[in-house]
C-alpha positions in Angstrom: -3.0 1.3 13.6 -3.4 -1.0 16.5 -5.9 -3.8 16.1 -7.3 -5.8 19.1 -9.5 -8.8 19.2 -12.1 -8.8 22.0 -13.9 -11.7 23.6 -17.5 -11.5 24.3 -17.0 -11.7 28.1 -14.7 -8.6 27.9 -17.5 -6.3 26.8 -18.9 -6.3 30.3 -15.7 -4.9 31.8 -15.0 -1.4 30.4 -11.8 -0.9 32.4 -10.2 -4.0 30.7 -11.2 -2.7 27.3 -9.7 0.7 28.1 -6.5 -0.9 29.2 -6.3 -2.9 26.0 -6.9 0.2 23.9 -4.9 2.9 25.6 -2.1 1.2 27.6 0.5 0.6 25.0 4.0 0.6 26.5 5.6 1.3 23.1 3.6 4.5 22.4 4.8 7.8 24.1 1.1 9.0 24.2 0.1 6.2 26.5 0.0 6.5 30.3 1.8 3.1 30.5 4.8 4.4 28.5 8.0 4.5 30.6 10.7 6.7 29.2 14.3 5.6 29.6 15.9 8.8 30.8 19.4 9.7 29.5 21.5 11.3 32.2 24.6 12.7 30.4 27.8 13.0 32.3 28.9 16.6 33.1 32.6 17.6 33.0 32.6 20.5 35.4 36.3 21.0 35.0 35.9 21.6 31.3 32.9 23.9 31.9 34.9 26.0 34.4 37.9 26.1 32.1 35.8 27.3 29.2 34.3 30.0 31.4 37.3 31.3 33.4 40.2 30.8 31.1 39.1 33.4 28.6 38.6 35.9 31.4 42.1 35.3 32.7 43.5 35.6 29.3 41.7 38.9 28.7 43.0 40.3 31.9 46.5 39.2 31.0 46.1 40.9 27.6 45.0 44.1 29.2 48.0 44.1 31.5 50.3 43.3 28.6 48.9 45.9 26.2 49.0 48.5 29.0 52.6 47.6 29.8 53.8 48.0 26.2 52.3 51.5 26.0 48.6 51.3 24.9 46.2 53.5 26.7 43.9 51.9 29.2 40.8 52.7 27.2 42.1 51.0 24.0 43.2 48.0 26.1 39.7 47.6 27.5 38.0 48.1 24.1 40.3 45.4 22.6 39.7 43.0 25.5 35.9 43.5 25.4 35.8 43.0 21.6 37.8 39.7 21.9 35.5 38.6 24.8 32.4 39.3 22.8 33.9 37.4 19.8 34.6 34.4 22.1 31.1 34.4 23.5 29.6 34.7 20.0 31.6 31.7 18.8 30.7 29.5 21.7 26.9 30.3 22.1 25.8 27.1 20.4 28.1 25.0 22.6 27.0 26.9 25.7 23.3 26.4 25.0 23.8 22.6 24.5 25.8 22.5 27.7 23.0 24.2 29.7 20.4 21.7 28.3 22.7 18.8 29.2 23.0 20.1 32.8 19.2 20.3 32.9 19.0 16.7 31.6 21.4 15.5 34.3 19.8 17.2 37.3 16.1 17.7 36.5 13.9 15.4 38.6 12.4 12.4 36.8 8.8 13.6 37.7 9.4 16.7 35.5 11.3 15.0 32.7 8.8 12.1 32.4 5.9 14.5 31.7 7.0 14.9 28.1 4.7 12.9 25.8 7.0 13.0 22.8 9.9 10.7 21.8 12.6 12.0 21.8 11.9 14.2 24.8 11.7 17.9 24.4 15.2 18.5 25.8 16.7 15.9 23.4 14.7 17.5 20.6 16.2 20.9 21.5 19.8 19.5 21.4 19.1 17.8 18.1 17.6 20.8 16.5 20.4 23.1 17.7 23.0 20.7 16.3 21.1 20.3 13.0 19.9 23.9 12.3 22.2 26.1 14.3 21.5 28.1 17.5 18.8 30.5 16.5 16.6 28.3 14.2 17.2 25.3 16.5 16.1 27.3 19.6 13.0 28.5 17.7 12.1 24.9 16.7 12.7 23.7 20.2 10.5 26.4 21.8 7.7 25.6 19.3 8.0 21.9 20.3 7.8 22.9 24.0 4.5 24.8 23.2 3.1 21.6 21.6 4.1 19.3 24.5 1.0 18.6 26.6 -0.8 15.7 28.1 -3.1 15.3 25.1 -0.5 15.3 22.3 2.6 13.3 21.8 4.1 10.6 19.7 7.3 10.3 17.8 8.6 13.6 16.5 12.1 14.3 15.2 13.5 17.7 14.1 
């Protein structure tokens, strides 16, 4: 709880009293709070490699299996099954990557609207890492629903 001592001459100036009460630079709910944005570095080469290398390997697998005598339909079914397995295993990593791209390129005017600390995107990354993809996304979406100009404060997953 914040305690403030007022002088008698301050009671005539309501704007000054309002500033003393509601302009706390340490409180995320305050209009005076300035967030220090984190802009993560994005490794585009790694992202492209994670996206296109499996596709290239799947095409090579189809060609190889077809060459050694498998039917084209069984080659395609095997390749699609392996691709779906890869996508399933990397969903969590992909979701975090998408959020980090947002954090890197979203304008400050949009990212500074969040009244919580950590910001909603940081909360989403933390909750996905802590609880897994589906429960983390659910907690992150619930947090986004709570984020408005009237709420805020410190909130960790």
